[in-house]
C-alpha positions in Angstrom: 57.5 192.0 35.7 55.5 188.6 35.7 52.8 190.1 33.2 55.8 191.3 31.1 57.5 188.2 30.6 53.9 186.3 30.3 53.0 188.4 27.4 56.1 187.7 25.7 55.5 184.1 26.0 52.1 184.0 24.9 52.8 186.5 21.9 55.4 183.5 21.1 53.3 180.5 21.9 50.6 182.4 19.4 52.4 182.6 16.6 53.6 179.0 17.2 50.2 177.8 16.7 49.5 179.6 13.5 52.8 178.0 12.1 51.5 174.5 12.8 48.6 175.6 11.0 50.6 177.0 8.0 52.6 173.5 8.2 49.6 171.7 7.1 48.4 173.8 4.7 51.9 173.8 3.2 51.6 169.8 3.4 48.3 169.7 1.4 49.6 172.3 -1.4 52.7 170.3 -1.8 50.9 167.2 -2.4 52.2 165.1 0.8 48.7 165.9 2.8 45.8 164.0 2.2 43.1 166.3 3.6 42.4 170.1 3.8 42.9 171.7 6.8 39.6 172.1 9.0 40.7 175.7 9.6 42.1 178.9 7.0 45.3 180.1 7.4 44.6 183.1 6.0 42.5 184.6 9.0 45.5 184.1 11.2 47.1 186.3 9.0 44.6 189.2 8.9 46.1 192.4 10.3 42.8 193.5 12.1 41.6 190.0 13.3 44.3 187.5 14.2 44.6 187.2 18.1 48.5 186.7 17.3 48.8 190.0 16.3 46.7 191.6 19.4 49.2 189.5 21.5 52.2 191.2 20.0 50.8 194.4 20.2 50.4 193.9 24.0 54.1 193.3 24.2 55.0 196.9 23.4 53.7 197.9 26.4 55.9 196.3 28.6 59.0 197.5 27.0 60.0 200.1 29.0 59.6 197.8 32.2 61.4 195.0 31.5 64.2 196.3 28.4 67.1 195.9 30.9 66.6 192.6 32.0 68.2 189.3 31.1 64.7 187.7 30.3 63.8 190.5 28.2 66.0 189.6 25.5 65.0 185.8 25.4 61.8 186.8 25.3 61.8 188.9 22.3 64.3 186.3 20.4 61.4 183.6 20.7 58.8 186.4 19.4 61.3 186.9 16.2 62.0 183.2 15.9 58.5 182.4 15.7 57.9 185.1 13.3 60.8 183.9 11.0 59.7 180.4 10.8 56.1 182.0 9.8 57.6 183.6 7.2 59.6 180.4 5.5 56.5 178.3 5.7 54.2 181.3 3.7 56.9 181.5 1.7 56.8 178.0 1.1 52.8 178.0 0.3 53.5 180.9 -1.7 56.1 179.3 -3.8 53.6 176.2 -4.7 52.5 178.4 -8.0 53.7 181.1 -10.1 54.1 184.0 -8.0 53.2 187.3 -9.4 55.3 190.1 -8.7 52.9 192.0 -6.6 53.0 189.1 -3.9 56.7 188.5 -4.3 57.5 192.6 -3.4 55.1 192.0 -0.8 56.8 189.0 0.9 60.3 191.0 0.4 58.4 193.7 2.4 57.4 191.7 5.0 60.5 190.2 5.4 62.2 193.4 6.0 59.9 194.6 8.6 60.9 191.3 10.5 64.3 192.3 10.4 63.5 195.7 11.5 61.6 194.3 14.4 64.5 192.2 15.4 66.8 194.7 15.1 64.3 197.3 17.3 63.9 194.9 19.9 68.0 194.6 20.4 68.6 198.1 20.4 69.5 199.8 23.5 67.5 202.9 22.9 64.1 201.3 22.2 61.0 202.4 23.9 57.5 201.6 24.5 56.8 204.1 21.6 59.3 202.9 19.0 58.9 199.4 18.9 55.2 200.1 18.9 55.7 201.8 15.5 58.0 199.1 14.1 55.2 196.2 15.2 52.2 198.2 13.7 54.8 198.6 10.6 55.1 194.6 10.4 51.6 194.1 11.2 50.2 195.9 8.0 52.7 194.4 6.1 50.8 191.2 6.3 47.7 192.1 4.3 48.6 191.7 1.1 50.1 188.3 2.0 47.1 187.5 3.9 45.0 187.8 0.5 47.8 186.3 -1.5 47.3 182.7 0.9 43.9 183.0 0.7 43.6 183.0 -2.9 46.3 179.4 -2.5 43.7 178.1 -0.2 40.6 178.7 -2.6 42.5 176.7 -5.1 41.8 173.5 -3.1 38.5 174.7 -1.4 36.1 176.1 -3.9 34.9 173.3 -6.6 35.9 173.5 -9.6 38.9 175.2 -9.3 41.3 171.6 -9.2 42.4 170.8 -13.4 42.2 166.7 -12.3 39.8 165.6 -9.9 41.3 163.1 -7.0 38.3 161.6 -5.5 37.8 158.3 -5.6 35.3 156.5 -8.6 33.2 155.2 -6.1 32.2 158.0 -4.7 31.5 159.8 -7.8 29.3 156.7 -8.5 26.8 158.0 -5.9 27.2 161.7 -6.5 27.7 164.4 -8.7 31.5 165.2 -9.3 31.2 168.9 -7.8 29.5 167.4 -4.4 32.3 164.5 -4.7 35.0 166.9 -4.3 33.1 169.2 -1.9 32.6 166.5 0.4 35.2 164.5 0.0 38.3 166.8 -0.3 37.0 169.7 1.2 35.2 168.2 4.5 32.7 170.9 3.9 30.1 169.6 6.2 33.1 169.7 9.0 34.0 173.5 8.6 32.6 176.1 10.9 29.5 177.7 10.0 31.0 180.7 8.8 31.3 182.6 5.2 33.7 180.3 4.2 31.1 177.7 4.3 28.7 180.1 2.6 30.8 180.9 0.0 32.0 177.2 -1.0 28.6 176.2 -0.7 27.3 178.7 -3.7 30.0 178.0 -5.7 29.3 174.4 -6.0 25.6 174.8 -6.3 26.3 177.2 -9.4 28.2 174.6 -10.7 25.9 171.8 -10.4 23.1 174.0 -11.5 24.8 174.9 -14.9 25.4 171.1 -15.7 21.5 170.1 -15.2 20.9 173.2 -17.1 22.7 171.7 -20.1 21.6 168.2 -19.2 18.0 169.4 -19.2 17.8 167.7 -15.6 14.5 168.0 -14.0 15.6 166.1 -11.4 17.6 169.2 -9.9 15.4 169.8 -6.7 15.4 165.7 -6.0 19.3 165.5 -6.0 19.9 164.3 -2.1 23.6 166.1 -2.0 21.7 169.5 -3.4 19.6 169.0 -0.6 22.0 168.6 2.1 24.1 171.6 0.3 21.6 173.8 0.8 20.9 172.6 4.7 24.8 173.5 5.0 25.0 176.9 4.0 21.6 177.6 5.5 23.4 176.9 9.0 25.8 179.9 8.2 23.0 182.6 8.7 24.2 182.8 12.6 27.5 184.3 11.3 29.0 187.9 10.0 30.8 188.2 7.6 33.7 191.3 6.8 32.9 193.5 4.2 35.7 192.0 1.7 34.0 188.7 1.9 30.5 190.1 1.3 31.1 191.3 -1.6 32.6 188.1 -2.8 29.5 186.4 -1.2 27.0 188.8 -3.2 28.8 187.7 -6.9 28.7 184.0 -5.8 24.7 184.6 -4.8 24.3 186.8 -7.7 25.6 184.1 -10.1 23.8 181.0 -8.6 20.3 182.9 -8.2 20.7 183.7 -12.1 21.6 180.4 -13.0 18.7 179.0 -10.8 16.1 181.2 -12.4 17.4 179.9 -16.2 17.1 176.5 -14.9 13.5 177.1 -13.5 12.6 178.1 -17.1 14.3 175.8 -18.9 12.9 172.5 -16.9 9.7 173.8 -16.6 9.2 173.3 -20.6 10.7 170.0 -19.3 7.8 169.1 -17.0 9.3 170.6 -13.6 6.4 171.6 -11.9 5.8 174.1 -9.3 8.5 176.6 -10.5 6.7 179.9 -10.5 6.5 180.5 -6.8 10.3 180.0 -6.7 10.9 182.3 -9.5 9.2 185.1 -8.2 10.7 184.9 -4.8 14.5 184.7 -6.3 13.6 187.8 -7.9 12.4 189.8 -5.0 14.8 188.2 -2.1 17.4 190.9 -2.2 21.3 190.3 -1.4 22.4 187.5 0.9 24.3 189.7 3.2 23.1 192.8 4.8 24.1 195.7 7.2 24.3 194.4 11.4 22.9 197.2 13.0 25.0 200.4 13.3 28.2 198.3 12.3 30.3 199.4 9.4 33.3 196.9 9.4 31.3 193.7 8.8 27.9 192.5 7.9 25.5 190.0 8.8 24.3 186.9 6.6 20.3 187.4 5.9 18.9 184.5 7.7 15.3 185.0 5.7 17.3 184.8 2.6 18.7 181.4 3.3 15.5 180.2 5.0 13.7 181.4 1.9 16.0 179.1 -0.2 15.8 176.2 2.2 11.9 176.4 2.0 11.2 176.9 -1.7 13.6 174.0 -2.5 11.7 171.8 -0.2 8.7 172.7 -1.5 9.4 172.4 -5.1 11.3 169.0 -4.3 7.8 167.6 -2.6 5.9 168.5 -5.6 7.7 166.7 -8.0 9.1 164.0 -5.5 5.9 163.3 -3.6 6.9 159.1 -3.0 9.8 160.9 -1.4 8.2 163.3 1.3 9.5 161.7 4.0 12.9 161.9 3.0 12.9 165.1 1.8 12.1 166.9 4.5 14.7 164.4 6.7 16.8 165.7 4.4 16.3 169.4 4.5 15.9 169.1 8.2 19.9 168.1 9.0 19.4 164.5 9.3 21.9 162.3 7.0 21.2 158.8 7.6 22.6 156.5 5.1 22.8 159.6 2.4 25.7 157.5 0.7 23.3 154.7 0.4 20.9 156.9 -1.6 20.7 156.7 -5.3 21.9 160.0 -7.0 18.6 161.2 -7.7 15.3 160.6 -6.5 12.5 159.2 -8.3 10.2 161.7 -10.2 6.7 160.9 -8.6 3.7 160.2 -11.6 1.2 162.8 -9.9 3.8 165.6 -10.8 3.7 164.7 -14.2 0.4 164.1 -14.7 -0.1 167.6 -13.2 2.6 169.1 -15.8 0.2 167.8 -18.4 -2.6 169.1 -17.0 -1.2 172.6 -16.3 0.6 173.0 -19.8 -2.7 171.8 -21.5 -5.0 174.1 -19.5 -3.2 177.3 -19.5 0.1 178.7 -20.7 2.8 179.4 -18.0 4.3 182.2 -19.9 1.5 184.6 -20.7 -1.6 182.9 -18.4 -3.7 183.0 -21.2 -6.7 180.2 -21.5 -6.3 177.7 -23.7 -8.8 174.9 -23.2 -10.9 173.4 -20.6 -13.0 170.4 -20.3 -16.0 172.2 -18.6 -16.7 175.7 -17.2 -16.2 175.0 -13.4 -12.3 174.8 -14.5 -12.3 177.8 -16.3 -14.2 179.9 -13.4 -11.6 178.1 -10.9 -8.9 179.4 -12.9 -10.0 183.1 -13.2 -10.8 183.0 -9.7 -7.0 181.7 -9.2 -5.6 183.9 -11.8 -6.7 187.0 -9.9 -5.8 186.0 -6.6 -2.3 185.6 -7.8 -2.8 188.9 -9.7 -3.8 190.5 -6.0 -0.7 189.2 -3.9 1.6 190.4 -6.7 0.0 194.0 -6.3 0.4 193.5 -2.9 3.7 192.7 -2.7 4.8 195.3 -5.1 3.2 197.9 -2.9 5.0 196.4 0.1 8.4 195.8 -1.6 9.6 198.8 -0.6 9.2 198.1 3.0 10.6 194.8 2.9 7.2 193.1 4.2 7.8 189.2 3.8 5.6 186.8 2.1 4.3 185.1 5.1 3.1 188.9 6.3 1.2 189.1 2.8 -0.6 186.0 3.6 -1.4 186.8 7.2 -3.0 190.1 6.1 -4.8 188.9 3.0 -7.7 186.7 2.5 -7.5 185.5 6.3 -11.6 186.2 7.6 -10.7 183.8 11.2 -8.1 186.3 11.9 -8.2 187.7 15.4 -9.1 191.3 16.0 -7.0 193.8 17.6 -8.5 195.1 20.4 -6.1 196.9 21.9 -6.9 200.7 23.2 -4.5 203.2 20.8 -2.1 204.2 23.5 -1.8 200.5 25.1 -1.2 199.6 21.1 1.5 202.3 21.0 3.1 201.1 23.6 3.4 197.5 22.5 4.7 198.8 19.3 7.2 200.5 20.8 8.5 197.6 23.4 8.5 195.7 19.9 10.5 197.7 17.9 13.1 198.6 20.7 13.2 194.6 21.3 14.0 193.8 17.5 16.4 197.2 17.3 18.2 196.2 20.5 18.4 192.3 20.8 18.0 190.9 17.5 19.9 193.8 15.0 22.6 195.1 17.4 22.8 191.7 19.1 22.7 193.1 22.9 21.3 190.0 25.0 20.9 192.0 28.0 18.1 194.1 26.1 15.4 191.4 26.8 11.5 192.1 26.2 11.0 192.7 29.8 14.0 195.3 30.2 12.2 197.0 26.6 8.7 197.1 28.7 10.4 199.2 31.2 12.6 201.4 29.2 8.7 202.4 27.3 6.9 202.7 30.4 10.0 204.8 32.1 9.6 207.3 28.8 5.9 207.3 28.6 5.5 207.6 32.7 8.2 210.6 33.4 10.2 207.7 35.0 7.4 206.5 37.5 6.0 203.1 37.4 5.2 199.7 38.8 5.8 196.2 38.8 2.3 195.1 37.9 2.4 197.8 35.0 5.1 196.4 33.9 3.9 192.9 34.0 0.7 193.6 32.3 2.7 195.4 29.7 5.1 192.4 29.2 2.4 190.0 29.2 0.4 191.6 26.1 3.7 192.0 24.3 4.6 188.5 24.5 0.8 187.9 23.3 1.2 190.1 20.8 4.2 189.3 19.3 3.0 185.8 18.3 -0.9 186.8 17.0 -0.1 190.1 15.4 3.5 190.9 14.7 5.3 189.5 11.7 8.8 190.3 13.4 10.5 189.7 10.3 8.5 192.2 8.5 9.4 194.5 11.4 12.9 193.9 11.3 13.0 194.9 7.2 11.3 197.5 8.1 13.8 199.1 10.4 16.5 197.9 8.7 15.2 200.0 5.7 15.3 203.2 7.9 18.3 202.4 9.1 19.8 202.2 5.5 17.9 205.0 4.4 
């Protein structure tokens, strides 16, 4: 009985906490609140993910045991009252803009479901089964409401969605208006490292790059707030993302990537150096989300894409702003000391200007045709560079289907001092099996219990018919640990396993 009444109290308390979040969003959308709440309301209204609905489902299991007691009526009344308060606040949030007919119909259906839930709780002949059916109908009616509330939230969170910019003038004086909105109104850096931050950051970066294209701003990568935003979205690489949010993130990523490629083409003609490697990477990097093991209900944010974006942006920024190399490394490393005191852009390095002049005089970047050089040695050196670049492109094209990364290409091309593999074929096969099992179980599926030592035991158990001793395990573990650091490219192995899984 105590567990049953505790379940009633917990369900009402959970909904009460959601009401508190809803009140903050209602105040902000009405204009009475000063800051955007740090947590979104829409995930708390999601029929599949919200904890409040899990607690509500648990209530149904105790109905048969306690429906004849006096406490049952009080407990269910608290639950219904909490949801009625939530519906009033949600209605106020949706009423801040012209509500489409579909949203109005969904809200009316939700109210009807709430009324049926109240009547079912009061009905004398109710049972756990009948209450459970009504509860499921009530929960499922939140799905269109969750989407509608999310659209209201995006009017504040996504940059460029507001007609007027309410940021202080002194904030705009030290940063682009896009970043002033992002870090001023939405408290971007204080949000959790999840898909919301990724989508907001990509939207802001796309808008900023678009402005730099129209202004022919060659200092694009020398903007401290650009660097900070790239760092912030890179922190979301540890998060998972649901399918609907994944589609939105892919659209934002494609838009940002296309604008960045256009910016590299336009600004290269204005003197921006080091654009070719980044442009090539953007064309081959793929989607920003990927399959999360064998799961189908959500995907993962690909760390290799976000890490690659950060690395290329850092490299091109250092090339063009060499005098500020230490500052750039600190910004891309997450150190933001006195960022508000920095200028909107870092100064262009004089070395970058001279390099741009020489490269434009010596070679056309569009077709790679030699135009003029001062001596034969420069011609020979440039021909060698062109041959190496072409060979790298060929290797990259051949291995693209397997998802082999640039680091593996560098590791297998032109390194004469690389250590040779001295393992015997049987030993090499065991180590291969251990490494692939570790990547699949530990990294892709996220099973923290599958350590490298556990994988060694499983491989030996299968190859030795279940008989092995601890010395063999230790020897294989030491060899696998060393080889993973010496011979294996873990990103390439993961990409290969993912391509096989997807296939």
